[in-house]
C-alpha positions, 0 to 999 in steps of 0.5 A: 258082332256081325252087321251083314243082315239082309235087308228085310222084304216088305210084307206080302200079305195081311200078316204084316200090313195094317188092314183098312181101319186098322189102328194101334189102339186096341192091340192090347186091352184090359178086363177087370174082375172084382167085388162090386161093393165095399164097406165104408170103413177103410178096407182092402179090395182085390182085383184081377186084371186080364191083360190080353192081346188082339186075336188078329195077327194082322199087323204082326211084328216081323220076326228075326230068328236065330236058331242055335243048334247042338250038333255035338257027337251025341246028336248022331245017336238014335236018329236025333239029328234027323228029328232036328232036321225035320223040325227045322224044315217045318220052321223054314217053310213056315216063315214068310218073306218079311221074316229073317232067319240065321242058323248057328250050330255048335259042338266044340266051337260055334259056327254061324252057318248063314247071316240073318237072311230074308225068307225069299224062296231062294233063301229058303232053298239055301237054308234047307240045304244047310240043314240037310248037310249038318253032321254030328261030331265034337263036344258041347260048347253051349256058351259059344253057340249062344254068344254067336247067336246073340252077336248076330242079333246085336249087330243088325242094321235093320231092327225097327219094329222087328221082334228078335228071338233065339231058339236054342237046342241041346241034348247034353251037358256043356263040357266046354265053356259056361253058358251062364257067363254069357251076357245078354244086355238087350234081354233077347228072349231065349227059348230053350229045348232040352233034347233027351234025359242027358240034357243040362236041364238046370242050365237050359231052364236058366237061359230061358228066364229072360222072357223065353220058355224051357221045353224038354223034348223026349227022345222017344217018338219020331215027331217030338222035336217037330211038335215042340218047334211048331208050338214055338213058331206059332207064338213067334210068328204072331207077336201083335204087341211089343214091349207091353206095359200095364200102368196102374195109378190113382184116379184123378177124379175128386171122388177117388177112394184109393189110399194106396196100391198095396201089392201087384202080383203079375207073375214073373214080370218086372214092375216099377213103382213111382214113389211120389205118385204111387203109380206102378208099371208092369213090363210084360215084353211081347205078347203073342196073338190071343195071349192073356196075362193075369195080374192080381192087385190089392188096393187099400180104400180110404175110410168113408162116411155118409150114404152109399155112393159110387167111387173111382178107385183105380186107373188102368192103362196100357202102353206099347210102341205104335207101328212107327216105333213111338211108345204110346199110352192108351187109357184103359178104364177107371174102375168103380166100386159102390161104397155101401153102409150095409156091406161088412166085407169085400167078397171074393169073385169066382175068377179071383178064386180060380186065379189064386188056386192056379198060383197056389197050384204052381207053388205046389209044383215048385215045393214038390220039386224041391222035396224031390230034389232033396230025395224026399220023393214020398213027401213030394208026392204028398204035396201034389196030392194036397194040390189035387185036393185043393182043386176040389174047392174051385167053384166052377168045376166045368172050367177047362183050366181046372181039368188041365191043372188036374192033368198036370198034377197027375202027369207029374205024379206019374213021373215021380214013381221012382228016383230014376224016372223023376230024374229023367222025366219028372224034374224036366216036367216040373221045371217046364211047368214052373216057367210056364206058370210064371210067364203065363205062356205055353211050354212043352212039358215033354208032351205038347198035347197033355197040358195045353195051359196058355196055348193060343189058337194058332198053337193049336193050328200049328200042332195039327199042321205039324202032324200032317207035315210029319206024315207027308213032308213034301206036301205044301205047308202054309206060311205064316202069311197064308195062315193070316190070309185064312184068318181074315177070310174067316173073320174079316172084322177081327183086325179092327175089333180091338180098335172098335172096342177101344173107341166104344169104351172111351165114348161110354166113359166120356158119357158117364163122366158127363152124366156125373157132371150133370148130376152134380150140378143139378143136385140140391146144395147142402144147407 
């Protein structure tokens, strides 16, 4: 374990400094979509919750990043090491003074090339030299590299408010040690990159399950590695809410109609249930600026009698550490529904239908991969064609998501033309798609431009910057601080928009509660 991390530098711009009027409230918000009416009989209601982060990166978390890079002998083939060096130059240039970087390499054994360093101009120059001096030789000991990277982060003296992550790249099968045996007690997200068809796809996918993503990178194309690194950095440099919880509970009002929460389906995220209160907490980890997590919730409403009325049926809140590191709970909203004597069932909304279709689509990819792994390539293709046909049932065909799902299925079908092509490209594509859908986070599928599901605006911007960098690597490249400054210029109120929305919503709910009390007091007493 290492404990020689450099003291972080203070934020040099709006990226890490709260703006005037900035508040921790509103960093994350929730929007609900559900049927507005339910029958008086006991019935199940489905709700779609969109949990989103602020679109502004003002106040974003400083990044502690360890890159764990394969420099085994095979990295010397086909210009792979040069592509890695170019991508790492982009990474170093994008970091801001408040961020820190450590470089770890591995071949037969691992080597920590530098401590976790604050990104001053001098440090950047030093690390550029370190990257430029990398040479390829030896075997592939992913275990040693990952252990060293985790030890760099575990021994940090300065951790408060900082987000810790690992980028791990390898181009081959491990032939020393076993990376699956590495303990990651603090669940540090590992974003893995599989460079070329000879990489250990299963292993690298498994290493990414603790919050990271799995990203296959084709050997062909001079900028493939650079493009993938750009997308990962666009996320890691825009963490605006850390350790986010979604809290679902029974309303405390007397007219609450919730019997119980039947099911919460957040995707691949942990959830905890309080057996006594029935409250369910979903733990999302960190969210990048502009990200959304969709959660499906099924609830059982109590049987009711009498005339139509409006009932409370779910309390929604979010919780995350504030700027001082103290966890705070921010009340979101109380969901209401009209209990109607004329309603016969609960209608499904278009948004609920679309999210169910996306999840079925993701399940079809998993099923197709399983069939293809069992040498049933024809059946696997049939499964994907079925998924294509299912997309025709989506009501809003103009929805960009529908077009991307179609593209995803077609690209996977194209990579299942033969067993050889499936092994080289189809299987990595499917594994990346599965983890991307499960985490609701963008991941490269071997082509960062074909399917942009879950991509954020900053990812789009960094992809453009990566292309420009590839054409002219000596031209000035804006840092994450520079990007934040441009964001503020383009939309000066974005930094406080979330807080304003939070307090306005709280005021509206307070007025509605007062109105309920007044109406109840003025209603004639039953005789």
